[in-house]
C-alpha positions in Angstrom: -33.6 148.3 189.5 -36.4 150.1 187.6 -38.2 148.2 184.9 -40.5 148.8 182.0 -43.0 146.8 179.9 -42.5 146.5 176.2 -45.0 145.5 173.5 -44.3 144.8 169.8 -47.1 143.9 167.4 -46.7 143.3 163.7 -50.0 143.6 161.8 -50.4 141.8 158.5 -52.7 140.5 155.9 -54.2 137.1 156.9 -51.4 134.5 157.3 -51.9 130.8 156.5 -53.0 129.0 159.6 -50.4 126.3 159.2 -47.6 128.9 159.6 -48.7 130.2 163.0 -47.4 127.6 165.4 -43.9 127.8 164.1 -44.1 131.6 163.9 -45.0 131.8 167.5 -42.2 129.5 168.5 -39.7 131.5 166.5 -40.9 134.8 167.8 -40.4 133.6 171.4 -37.0 132.0 171.0 -35.6 134.8 168.9 -36.8 137.5 171.3 -35.3 135.7 174.3 -32.0 135.3 172.5 -32.1 139.0 171.5 -32.6 140.0 175.1 -29.8 137.7 176.2 -27.4 139.2 173.6 -28.4 142.7 174.8 -27.8 141.7 178.4 -31.2 143.0 179.4 -32.9 141.2 182.4 -36.6 140.7 182.3 -39.4 138.8 184.1 -41.0 136.9 181.2 -41.6 137.0 177.4 -45.2 136.2 176.2 -46.0 135.7 172.5 -49.3 136.0 170.8 -50.4 135.0 167.2 -53.6 135.4 165.3 -54.2 135.3 161.5 -53.5 139.0 161.3 -50.8 139.7 163.9 -47.6 138.6 165.6 -47.1 140.1 169.0 -44.6 139.8 171.9 -45.0 141.2 175.4 -41.8 141.7 177.5 -42.7 142.1 181.2 -40.5 143.9 183.8 -37.7 144.6 181.4 -34.7 146.4 182.9 -34.5 150.1 181.8 -30.7 149.8 181.5 -28.1 147.2 180.8 -26.1 146.2 184.0 -22.8 148.0 184.2 -19.9 145.5 184.1 -16.2 145.2 184.4 -14.4 143.2 181.7 -10.9 141.8 181.7 -9.3 142.4 178.3 -6.3 140.2 177.2 -3.5 141.7 175.2 -0.1 140.6 173.9 2.4 138.3 175.6 4.7 140.0 178.1 7.7 139.4 176.0 6.0 141.4 173.2 4.6 144.1 175.5 7.9 144.8 177.2 11.4 144.9 175.6 14.6 143.8 177.4 15.0 147.3 178.9 11.5 147.2 180.4 10.1 149.7 177.9 6.5 149.4 176.7 6.3 148.3 173.1 4.0 149.9 170.4 1.9 146.7 170.7 1.3 147.3 174.4 0.6 151.0 174.0 -1.9 150.3 171.1 -3.6 147.6 173.2 -4.1 149.8 176.2 -5.3 152.7 174.1 -7.7 150.5 172.3 -9.3 149.6 175.6 -9.6 153.2 176.7 -6.7 152.8 179.1 -3.0 153.6 179.4 0.0 151.4 179.9 -0.1 152.2 183.6 -3.3 150.1 183.8 -1.6 147.0 182.4 -1.0 143.9 184.6 0.2 140.4 183.7 -1.3 137.0 184.3 0.1 133.6 183.4 -1.9 131.3 181.1 -0.4 127.9 180.3 3.0 129.0 181.3 3.0 132.2 179.3 2.5 135.7 180.8 0.0 138.0 179.0 -0.9 141.7 179.4 -4.3 142.5 180.8 -6.4 145.5 181.6 -9.7 145.9 183.5 -12.2 148.1 181.8 -15.5 149.3 183.0 -18.4 149.1 180.6 -21.4 151.3 181.4 -24.7 149.7 180.5 -26.7 151.4 177.8 -30.3 152.6 178.2 -32.9 150.2 177.1 -34.6 152.9 175.0 -31.5 153.0 172.7 -31.5 149.2 172.2 -35.2 148.5 171.6 -35.3 149.7 168.0 -33.1 146.8 167.0 -36.1 144.5 167.4 -36.8 145.3 163.8 -34.1 142.7 162.9 -35.9 140.0 164.9 -39.0 140.6 162.8 -37.1 140.4 159.5 -35.3 137.2 160.7 -38.5 135.2 161.0 -38.6 132.3 158.6 -41.8 131.0 156.9 -42.3 128.1 154.5 -43.3 130.6 151.8 -42.6 134.3 151.6 -43.9 136.9 149.2 -42.8 140.3 147.8 -45.3 143.0 147.4 -45.3 146.4 145.6 -41.9 147.6 144.6 -40.3 146.6 147.9 -37.2 144.3 148.2 -38.2 142.7 151.6 -39.8 139.3 151.3 -42.2 138.4 154.1 -45.0 136.0 154.8 -47.6 138.7 154.1 -47.7 142.5 153.6 -47.1 144.4 156.8 -50.0 146.9 157.5 -49.2 148.3 160.9 -46.6 148.1 163.6 -47.1 148.7 167.3 -43.9 149.3 169.4 -44.4 150.5 173.0 -42.0 151.1 175.8 -44.5 151.7 178.6 -46.5 154.6 176.9 -43.7 155.7 174.6 -43.4 154.7 171.0 -40.2 152.9 170.0 -39.0 154.5 166.8 -38.3 152.2 163.8 -40.0 151.2 160.5 -40.2 148.3 158.2 -41.0 148.6 154.5 -42.1 152.2 155.0 -44.5 151.2 157.8 -43.6 153.3 160.9 -44.1 152.0 164.5 -46.8 153.6 166.5 -49.2 153.0 169.4 -52.2 152.3 167.1 -53.6 148.8 166.5 -56.6 147.4 164.7 -59.3 145.2 166.1 -61.3 142.5 164.3 -61.6 143.1 160.6 -65.4 143.4 160.7 -66.3 143.9 164.3 -63.5 145.9 165.7 -62.1 149.4 165.4 -58.9 151.4 165.5 -57.4 151.6 168.9 -54.7 153.6 170.6 -52.7 151.6 173.1 -51.2 153.2 176.2 -50.2 150.3 178.3 -48.4 147.1 177.1 -49.8 145.0 180.0 -53.4 145.8 178.9 -52.8 144.7 175.3 -54.6 141.4 175.7 -57.7 143.0 177.4 -57.7 146.0 175.0 -57.8 143.7 172.0 -60.6 141.6 173.5 -62.7 144.7 173.6 -62.2 144.9 169.8 -63.2 141.2 169.3 -59.7 139.9 169.0 -58.5 137.1 171.3 -54.7 137.2 170.9 -53.9 134.2 173.0 -54.2 131.1 170.7 -54.6 128.8 173.7 -57.6 130.9 174.9 -59.2 130.6 171.5 -58.7 126.8 171.5 -60.3 126.6 175.0 -63.3 128.6 173.8 -63.7 126.4 170.7 -63.6 123.2 172.9 -66.0 124.7 175.4 -68.4 125.5 172.6 -68.2 122.0 171.1 -68.7 120.5 174.5 -71.8 122.6 175.1 -73.3 121.5 171.8 -72.5 117.9 172.6 -74.3 118.2 175.9 -77.3 120.0 174.6 -77.9 117.6 171.6 -76.5 114.3 173.1 -73.9 114.2 170.4 -70.4 112.5 170.3 -67.8 114.7 168.7 -64.3 113.4 168.4 -62.1 116.5 168.1 -59.3 116.1 165.5 -56.3 117.8 167.0 -54.9 118.9 163.6 -58.2 120.4 162.6 -58.6 122.1 166.0 -55.1 123.7 165.7 -55.9 124.9 162.2 -59.3 126.3 163.1 -58.0 128.2 166.1 -55.4 129.9 163.8 -58.1 130.8 161.2 -60.1 133.0 163.6 -59.5 135.9 165.9 -62.8 135.7 167.8 -64.2 132.2 167.7 -67.9 131.4 168.0 -68.9 127.8 167.7 -72.2 126.8 166.0 -73.8 123.8 164.4 -75.5 123.1 161.1 -77.1 120.2 159.3 -77.5 118.6 155.9 -80.0 116.3 154.4 -80.1 112.7 155.6 -80.1 111.6 152.0 -76.4 112.4 151.8 -75.7 109.7 154.4 -75.9 107.1 151.6 -72.5 108.4 150.5 -69.6 106.6 152.1 -68.9 108.4 155.4 -65.2 108.9 154.5 -66.4 111.2 151.7 -68.7 113.1 154.0 -66.0 113.5 156.7 -63.3 114.5 154.1 -65.6 117.1 152.6 -66.5 118.6 155.9 -63.0 118.5 157.5 -60.6 119.2 154.6 -62.8 121.5 152.5 -64.9 123.3 155.0 -63.0 122.9 158.3 -66.1 121.4 160.0 -66.1 118.9 162.8 -68.2 115.8 162.0 -70.9 114.8 164.5 -71.8 111.2 165.6 -74.5 109.8 167.8 -73.6 108.4 171.2 -73.5 105.0 169.6 -70.9 106.2 167.0 -73.2 106.6 164.0 -72.4 109.5 161.7 -75.2 112.1 161.8 -76.3 114.7 159.3 -74.9 117.5 161.4 -71.7 119.4 161.6 -70.0 121.9 163.9 -68.2 125.0 162.6 -66.4 128.0 164.0 -67.2 131.5 163.0 -64.6 134.3 163.0 -66.9 136.7 164.9 -69.6 136.9 167.6 -72.9 135.1 167.7 -74.9 137.9 166.0 -77.0 136.5 163.2 -75.5 133.1 163.8 -78.5 131.3 162.4 -78.0 133.1 159.1 -74.3 132.1 159.2 -75.3 128.5 159.8 -77.7 128.5 156.9 -75.0 129.9 154.6 -72.6 127.2 155.7 -75.3 124.6 155.1 -75.9 125.9 151.6 -72.2 125.6 150.8 -71.9 122.1 152.2 -75.0 121.0 150.4 -73.4 122.0 147.1 -70.3 120.1 147.9 -72.1 117.0 149.0 -74.3 117.1 145.9 -71.2 117.1 143.8 -69.8 114.2 145.8 -73.0 112.2 145.4 -73.0 112.8 141.6 -69.3 111.7 141.4 -70.1 108.6 143.5 -73.0 107.6 141.2 -71.1 108.4 138.0 -68.0 106.4 139.1 -70.1 103.3 139.6 -71.1 103.4 135.9 -67.4 102.6 135.0 -65.7 99.2 135.4 -62.4 98.5 137.0 -61.0 97.4 133.6 -62.1 100.6 131.9 -60.4 102.7 134.6 -57.2 100.7 134.4 -57.2 101.4 130.6 -57.3 105.1 131.4 -54.1 104.8 133.5 -52.2 104.4 130.2 -52.7 108.1 129.6 -51.8 109.2 133.1 -48.1 110.1 133.6 -46.4 109.0 136.8 -43.0 110.6 136.0 -41.5 111.7 132.7 -38.7 109.2 132.7 -40.6 106.4 134.5 -43.6 106.4 132.2 -47.3 106.2 132.9 -49.2 105.0 135.9 -50.1 101.9 133.9 -46.4 101.1 133.4 -45.8 101.7 137.1 -48.6 99.2 137.9 -47.0 96.6 135.7 -43.7 97.0 137.6 -45.5 96.8 140.9 -47.1 93.5 139.8 -43.7 92.1 138.9 -42.2 93.2 142.2 -45.2 91.8 144.1 -44.6 88.4 142.5 -41.0 88.5 143.5 -41.9 89.3 147.1 -44.4 86.4 147.1 -41.5 84.1 146.1 -39.2 85.5 148.9 -42.0 85.0 151.4 -43.0 81.6 150.0 -46.7 82.5 150.3 -49.4 79.9 149.4 -51.1 80.0 146.0 -54.4 81.4 147.2 -52.7 84.3 148.9 -50.4 84.9 145.9 -53.3 85.2 143.5 -55.0 87.7 145.8 -51.9 89.8 146.2 -51.3 89.9 142.4 -54.9 90.9 141.8 -54.6 93.6 144.4 -51.5 94.9 142.7 -53.1 94.8 139.2 -56.1 97.0 140.3 -54.3 99.0 143.0 -54.4 102.3 141.1 -57.7 102.1 139.3 -59.5 104.6 141.5 -57.0 107.4 140.5 -59.1 108.1 137.4 -62.4 108.2 139.3 -64.3 111.5 139.7 -64.3 111.1 143.5 -60.5 110.8 143.8 -60.0 113.6 141.3 -62.1 115.8 143.6 -60.9 114.4 147.0 -57.3 113.3 146.4 -57.1 112.4 150.1 -59.4 109.5 149.4 -57.2 107.6 147.0 -57.2 104.0 148.1 -60.2 104.5 150.4 -62.5 104.9 147.3 -60.6 102.1 145.6 -61.6 99.8 148.4 -65.2 101.0 148.3 -65.6 100.7 144.6 -63.7 97.3 144.4 -66.2 95.9 146.9 -69.2 97.3 144.9 -67.7 95.8 141.8 -67.6 92.4 143.4 -63.9 92.0 144.2 -62.7 89.8 147.0 -62.9 91.7 150.4 -59.2 91.1 151.1 -58.2 92.4 147.7 -60.4 95.5 148.1 -58.9 96.1 151.6 -55.4 95.8 150.2 -56.1 98.6 147.7 -56.6 101.0 150.6 -53.8 99.5 152.7 -51.2 99.7 150.0 -51.0 103.5 150.6 -50.2 102.9 154.2 -48.5 104.4 156.2 -49.8 107.7 154.8 -47.6 109.7 157.2 -44.5 109.2 159.3 -46.3 107.6 162.2 -49.4 106.5 160.3 -51.4 103.3 160.5 -49.7 100.3 158.9 -51.4 97.7 156.7 -53.3 95.1 158.8 -53.2 92.4 156.1 -50.4 90.4 154.5 -51.8 91.2 151.1 -51.9 94.9 151.7 -48.4 94.8 153.2 -46.9 93.1 150.2 -48.5 95.5 147.7 -47.6 98.5 149.8 -43.9 97.4 149.9 -43.9 96.7 146.2 -45.4 100.0 145.3 -43.0 102.0 147.5 -40.0 100.0 146.2 -41.0 100.8 142.6 -41.2 104.5 143.4 -38.0 104.7 145.3 -35.8 102.5 143.0 -37.4 104.1 139.9 -36.6 107.6 141.2 -33.0 106.7 142.2 -32.5 105.0 138.8 -33.3 108.3 137.0 -31.4 110.5 139.3 -34.2 111.8 141.5 -32.6 111.6 145.0 -33.8 113.5 148.1 -31.4 116.3 149.2 -31.9 118.6 152.1 -35.6 119.5 152.3 -36.2 118.5 148.7 -38.1 115.2 148.4 -41.0 115.7 145.9 -41.9 112.0 145.8 -41.7 111.6 149.6 -39.1 108.9 149.2 -37.9 109.2 152.8 -41.4 108.6 154.1 -41.9 105.7 151.7 -38.6 104.0 152.8 -39.6 104.4 156.4 -43.0 102.8 155.5 -41.2 99.8 154.0 -39.1 99.3 157.0 -42.0 99.8 159.4 -44.0 97.2 157.6 -41.1 94.7 157.6 -40.7 95.2 161.3 -44.4 94.9 162.0 -44.8 91.7 160.0 -41.5 90.1 161.3 -40.9 88.7 157.8 -37.8 86.7 157.0 -36.6 89.1 154.3 -33.3 90.8 154.0 -33.7 94.4 152.9 -30.6 94.1 150.7 -32.1 91.1 149.0 -35.3 93.1 148.3 -33.3 95.9 146.7 -31.3 93.4 144.6 -34.4 91.6 143.4 -36.1 94.8 142.3 -32.9 96.2 140.7 -32.7 93.0 138.7 -36.3 93.4 137.6 -35.7 97.0 136.5 -33.2 95.7 133.9 -36.2 94.4 131.9 -37.7 97.9 131.6 -36.7 100.7 129.4 -35.4 102.9 132.2 -32.1 104.6 131.6 -29.7 104.2 134.5 -26.2 105.7 134.2 -24.4 103.5 136.7 -26.4 100.5 138.3 -23.7 99.8 140.9 -23.8 103.5 142.0 -27.6 103.3 142.3 -27.3 100.2 144.4 -24.8 101.9 146.7 -27.0 105.0 147.0 -30.1 102.9 147.8 -28.3 101.0 150.5 -27.1 104.1 152.3 -30.5 105.7 151.9 -32.3 102.8 153.6 -29.6 102.5 156.2 -30.2 106.1 157.2 -34.0 105.4 157.5 -33.3 102.2 159.5 -31.1 104.2 161.9 -33.9 106.8 162.3 -36.4 104.0 163.3 -33.9 102.2 165.6 -33.1 105.5 167.4 -36.8 105.7 168.3 -36.2 102.6 170.5 -33.9 104.7 172.7 -30.8 103.3 171.0 -27.7 105.5 170.6 -25.8 106.0 167.4 -22.8 103.8 168.2 -25.0 100.8 168.8 -26.9 101.5 165.6 -23.6 101.6 163.6 -22.6 98.4 165.2 -25.7 96.4 164.2 -25.9 97.9 160.7 -22.2 97.2 159.9 -23.1 94.2 157.7 -26.2 95.9 156.4 -29.8 96.1 157.5 -30.6 92.4 156.9 -33.8 91.3 158.7 -34.9 94.7 160.0 -36.9 93.5 163.0 -33.8 91.4 164.1 -31.6 94.4 163.7 -33.8 96.3 166.1 -33.9 93.4 168.5 -30.1 93.2 168.5 -29.7 97.0 169.0 -32.1 97.1 172.0 -30.4 94.0 173.6 -26.9 95.6 173.2 -28.2 98.9 174.6 -29.4 97.1 177.7 -26.4 94.8 178.0 -23.8 97.5 177.9 -25.3 98.9 181.1 -24.6 95.7 182.9 -21.3 95.3 184.8 -21.5 91.5 184.4 -21.3 91.9 180.6 -18.0 93.9 180.7 -15.8 90.8 180.5 -17.8 89.5 177.6 -17.6 92.7 175.5 -13.8 93.1 176.3 -13.1 89.5 175.1 -15.1 89.8 171.9 -13.6 93.2 171.0 -10.1 91.8 171.6 -10.8 89.1 169.0 -12.2 91.6 166.5 -9.3 94.0 166.9 -6.6 91.4 166.5 -8.3 89.4 163.8 -8.0 92.5 161.6 -4.3 91.9 161.4 -4.6 88.7 159.5 -7.0 86.4 157.6 -8.4 82.9 157.8 -5.9 80.7 156.0 -7.0 77.5 157.7 -6.6 76.1 161.2 -4.3 73.2 162.1 -4.8 71.6 165.5 -1.3 70.2 165.3 0.1 73.7 165.6 -1.6 74.3 169.0 1.1 74.8 171.6 -1.0 75.0 174.8 -4.3 73.9 176.3 -5.8 77.4 176.0 -5.6 77.4 172.2 -7.2 74.0 172.1 -9.9 75.0 174.5 -10.9 78.1 172.6 -11.0 76.1 169.3 -13.1 73.4 170.8 -15.5 75.7 172.6 -16.1 77.6 169.4 -16.8 74.5 167.5 -19.2 73.2 170.1 -21.3 76.4 170.1 -21.1 77.7 166.5 -23.9 75.5 165.2 -26.1 76.6 168.1 -25.1 80.2 167.5 -25.9 80.0 163.8 -29.2 78.5 164.5 -30.1 81.3 166.9 -29.2 83.8 164.1 -31.3 81.8 161.6 -34.2 81.9 164.1 -33.7 85.6 164.8 -33.2 85.0 168.5 -30.8 87.8 169.6 -30.8 86.7 173.3 -29.7 83.1 172.6 -27.2 84.3 170.0 -25.5 86.7 172.4 -25.6 84.1 175.1 -23.7 81.7 172.9 -21.1 84.3 172.1 -20.8 85.0 175.9 -19.6 81.4 176.4 -16.5 82.3 174.5 -15.5 85.1 176.9 -13.4 83.1 179.5 -11.7 80.9 176.9 -10.8 84.0 174.9 -9.3 85.7 178.0 -7.3 82.5 178.9 -6.1 82.3 175.3 -4.7 85.8 175.3 -3.2 85.4 178.8 -1.2 82.3 177.7 -0.6 82.8 174.0 1.5 85.1 172.0 -0.6 85.6 168.8 2.0 87.6 166.9 4.7 84.9 167.3 7.9 85.0 165.4 7.1 81.7 163.8 4.9 82.6 160.8 3.1 79.2 160.9 2.1 79.7 164.6 1.1 83.4 164.0 -1.0 82.6 160.9 -2.7 79.6 162.6 -3.7 81.7 165.6 -4.9 84.6 163.4 -6.9 82.1 161.5 -8.6 80.9 164.7 -9.4 84.5 165.7 -10.7 85.3 162.2 -13.0 82.3 162.3 -14.4 83.6 165.6 -14.5 87.2 164.5 -16.5 86.3 161.4 -19.2 84.9 163.7 -19.2 87.8 166.1 -19.5 90.3 163.2 -22.7 88.6 162.1 -24.3 89.8 165.3 -22.7 93.3 165.4 -19.3 95.0 165.1 -18.8 95.5 168.8 -15.7 97.6 168.2 -18.1 100.5 167.4 -19.9 100.3 170.7 -18.9 102.7 173.4 -19.5 100.6 176.5 -21.1 102.4 179.4 -21.3 100.5 182.6 -23.4 102.4 185.1 -22.8 101.6 188.8 
């Protein structure tokens, strides 16, 4: 089989760095699927991305689709042939449509019915005829934000400036938005030149000659190598932030690593400010000493070679100096204000149109904080610190520093609160109440920070739901999903004896005292419970728990979340044990039959056999111990108690007709089963679990 090598390159205006990882993944998967649909064998697909280009190289692509024979199914025999054995119009039309005649028809039986079939030969098409359809792959790429330019109807991430499409040395003819495919590409914007490509396999090397490294992994390795070299030469310690590294490698086509410095006097500013200014605003890597002390140096990556690199470093130093000068000014000015003055300014800062100002939000957070303190029964000293932390939790939002560096909300609150003489634990809680800041972020370390964090998040979630702001699809402007996850993660981490539903009810009750319009409180409550259940399921699933077990433990609600996780993990492990099979079958039999009646009271005088009496007594002997295990959130002991019912349950069913003709006997037996079922269901609805014994 003869093969060819194919190259496609889409040249664009600079794309946002954050788009490139996903673009590369899409380009690869869509190209592979495209080749599969075309039935074109190949050796491998390699994708490349830079800020200015999306490229895919297809190596050893077959020059022609494989020929194939296909069996085409037609009408049933009774339709294809009449009683006289004459071919019907349906049969004639079927064979003609397949490029055959009725002489080619044969019959095969499928599920007891004979159908007409023909074999048809399909000659594979030449690859050259199929390759222009790659245009559709380009247009199918999805980006977080597209744009329309000029008077064109096509929306794309950035304007397309050139297209390379090569089948060996031949141009593949197609165009997008008036840009025709050719064999001409462009090197680095400043260092490179126009280049005519003649061989797809040389694409990577050809571009490197024009100061473009198309392989993003190679760019990353060059950046790391440069950082490590500077580390070694200067005896520095540079902790490479992976997100920053990924962004930087997608900002450049030809990386050159260099270092710069700033005045030691700026080290008097909190290091969080310095690091944020360097990383978030300038994309610099901070530098520390071998002992871990932040130094007045930075590492940056130039999009180009090392020519005049000293001049480039000085330019970057000048820009950073201006930023740090602003930061120092903001830091000094903020200290001229008091916490109380800043809190007053929150009255003019809108949180959400229907939910009022930030000051009103803080008042609600304080009220919720007090309620949580009651639920946790915290001591008076802790309670006072928690309330103070809630009262001043948002004061830093009106500071110059947070206005300039929004990423530092909470961080600067802690810094300023300490400077203003607040208790250290209170100051720490101001920072912690924003935690976790992302899906897998750091959780508050202190009880005070944890309480205020939950209170703040509950206010946002319940407030938004109350005024009809509910996440849907990808729309979640207030990050309510992340905040709900944060609440559950904190509850699990702290192992607090708090029922999630009780929390929701307490806050909803508090909201009645505020002028917030809610159309249907009961509907809001139902929506909130489902919303939190979905988040709880997401977290439990991370513990290698399958959906059926999750549904089982959440039947009665989330309750104590850490206990729900404990039960789910235990059931996941137990259902793999053959020895537990009898237990689960017994408990499920009770749950299934109990659903046919209700607990109308149990009379021992109506017991007709020893097995009824034994089940009743066994349950009474263990129920207090079982309830105590649940109260102490000990899943292992609770399930062990339930397991003791297994044999009495089996014996009961073997010797007792539950659905007796005598209504008194039937109701008495159903009452006994209902009593037991009500206890089982407090652990989990085991009827939802698909038991999987693995031998």
